[in-house]
C-alpha positions as CSV (number, residue, x, y, z in Angstrom):
1,M,6.8,-1.6,12.0
2,A,5.9,2.0,11.3
3,W,9.4,3.4,11.6
4,G,10.8,0.7,9.3
5,Y,8.4,1.8,6.6
6,Y,9.3,5.5,7.2
7,S,13.0,4.8,6.8
8,V,12.4,2.9,3.5
9,L,10.2,5.8,2.2
10,I,12.7,8.5,3.2
11,K,15.6,6.6,1.5
12,T,13.6,6.6,-1.8
13,I,13.2,10.4,-2.0
14,N,15.4,11.9,-4.7
15,F,16.4,15.1,-2.9
16,K,18.4,16.4,-5.9
17,N,15.3,17.0,-7.9
18,M,13.6,19.1,-5.3
19,N,13.9,22.6,-6.5
20,S,12.2,24.5,-3.7
21,P,12.3,24.6,0.1
22,T,8.6,23.8,0.1
23,T,8.9,20.6,-2.0
24,F,10.3,18.4,0.8
25,P,7.4,19.0,3.3
26,T,4.9,18.5,0.5
27,V,6.5,15.3,-0.6
28,L,7.0,14.1,2.9
29,R,3.4,14.8,3.8
30,E,2.2,12.8,0.8
31,L,4.5,9.9,1.7
32,L,3.3,9.9,5.3
33,R,-0.4,10.0,4.1
34,T,0.3,7.1,1.8
35,H,2.2,5.3,4.6
36,Q,-0.8,5.7,7.0
37,A,-3.1,4.4,4.3
38,F,-0.8,1.4,3.7
39,L,-0.6,0.6,7.4
40,S,-4.4,0.8,7.8
41,Y,-4.7,-1.6,4.9
42,A,-2.2,-4.0,6.3
43,A,-3.7,-3.7,9.8
44,S,-7.1,-4.8,8.4
45,H,-5.6,-8.2,7.5
46,V,-3.4,-8.5,10.7
47,H,-6.3,-7.6,13.1
48,K,-8.3,-10.6,11.7
49,L,-5.5,-12.7,13.2
50,D,-6.1,-11.1,16.6
51,L,-2.7,-9.4,16.4
52,T,-1.4,-5.9,16.3
53,L,1.0,-4.7,13.6
54,P,3.9,-4.7,16.0
55,Q,3.1,-8.2,17.1
56,F,2.9,-9.4,13.5
57,D,6.1,-7.6,12.7
58,V,7.8,-9.6,15.5
59,I,6.4,-12.8,14.2
60,I,7.4,-12.3,10.6
61,T,10.9,-11.1,11.7
62,L,11.4,-14.2,13.8
63,G,10.0,-16.5,11.2
64,N,12.5,-18.8,9.5
65,T,15.1,-17.9,12.2
66,P,16.3,-19.8,15.3
67,G,15.4,-16.7,17.2
68,M,17.3,-13.6,18.2
69,P,18.3,-11.4,21.2
70,Y,16.1,-8.5,22.2
71,K,18.6,-6.0,20.9
72,K,18.7,-7.5,17.4
73,L,14.9,-8.0,17.3
74,G,14.5,-4.3,18.2
75,E,16.9,-3.3,15.5
76,E,15.2,-5.5,12.9
77,T,11.7,-4.3,13.7
78,L,12.6,-0.8,14.8
79,I,10.4,-1.2,17.9
80,T,11.8,0.6,20.9
81,K,13.0,-1.5,23.8
82,G,10.2,-0.4,26.2
83,T,7.5,-1.2,23.6
84,L,9.2,-4.4,22.5
85,T,9.0,-5.8,26.0
86,G,5.3,-5.4,26.1
87,V,4.8,-6.8,22.6
88,I,6.9,-9.8,23.5
89,S,5.0,-10.3,26.8
90,R,1.6,-10.3,25.0
91,L,2.9,-12.7,22.3
92,E,4.2,-14.9,25.1
93,D,0.8,-14.8,26.8
94,K,-0.7,-16.0,23.5
95,G,1.8,-18.9,23.3
96,L,3.4,-17.6,20.1
97,V,6.9,-16.7,21.3
98,Q,9.2,-17.9,24.1
99,R,12.2,-16.4,25.9
100,V,15.1,-18.7,26.4
101,A,18.5,-18.0,28.0
102,S,21.3,-17.3,25.6
103,E,23.8,-20.1,25.4
104,T,26.7,-17.6,24.8
105,D,25.7,-14.7,27.0
106,G,24.1,-15.5,30.4
107,R,22.8,-11.9,30.7
108,S,20.6,-12.0,27.6
109,Q,17.6,-13.8,26.3
110,I,16.8,-15.1,22.9
111,I,13.2,-14.6,21.6
112,R,12.0,-17.3,19.3
113,L,8.7,-18.6,17.9
114,T,7.0,-21.5,19.6
115,E,5.6,-24.3,17.5
116,T,2.3,-22.5,17.6
117,G,4.0,-19.2,16.6
118,N,5.9,-20.9,13.8
119,A,2.7,-22.5,12.5
120,L,1.0,-19.1,12.5
121,F,3.9,-17.6,10.6
122,E,3.9,-20.3,8.0
123,R,0.2,-20.1,7.5
124,T,-0.3,-16.3,7.6
125,F,2.8,-14.7,6.1
126,P,2.1,-16.0,2.6
127,E,-1.5,-14.9,3.0
128,H,-0.4,-11.5,4.1
129,L,2.0,-11.1,1.1
130,L,-0.9,-12.0,-1.2
131,F,-3.1,-9.5,0.6
132,I,-0.5,-6.7,0.3
133,N,0.2,-7.6,-3.4
134,Q,-3.4,-6.9,-4.2
135,L,-2.5,-3.2,-3.8
136,F,-0.3,-3.4,-6.8
137,N,-2.4,-5.6,-9.1
138,N,-3.8,-2.6,-11.0
139,Y,-0.5,-1.0,-11.8
140,S,0.9,-1.4,-15.3
141,P,4.5,-2.6,-15.7
142,E,5.4,1.0,-16.8
143,E,3.9,2.4,-13.6
144,I,5.9,0.0,-11.5
145,A,9.0,0.9,-13.4
146,T,8.4,4.6,-12.7
147,L,8.0,3.8,-9.0
148,K,11.3,2.0,-9.0
149,L,13.0,5.2,-10.3
150,F,12.6,6.8,-6.9
């Protein structure tokens, strides 16, 4: 999850307006500090579900899908292959995901939510979005418009 957020943040930097070599590290440091604060805030909600952020990332990525191969799941979540294997194993132990053989490629497996995992997704994803949106409730429309410029 973390690297996905980093890539979004990096893409929003307007490098043309940076007029000194020291501007980029300063901006990047502030973006990373903000990112860490955001992840900490998000984790405070996810941990109440007895999940880690990478586990929740997998659940919300698989939600509303028929499942996906490891490779695509890794690309969507930006979780490395080695880490993803452990995350999937722990989610499988909790009964939230299952591995099934691919119908088109006998060498690969499809990871999909179980009924329990899907019920968790349907119940918690809207709650999580509301929780995250609370961060932005105090911003004026003008401030939001300014953020969109980046």
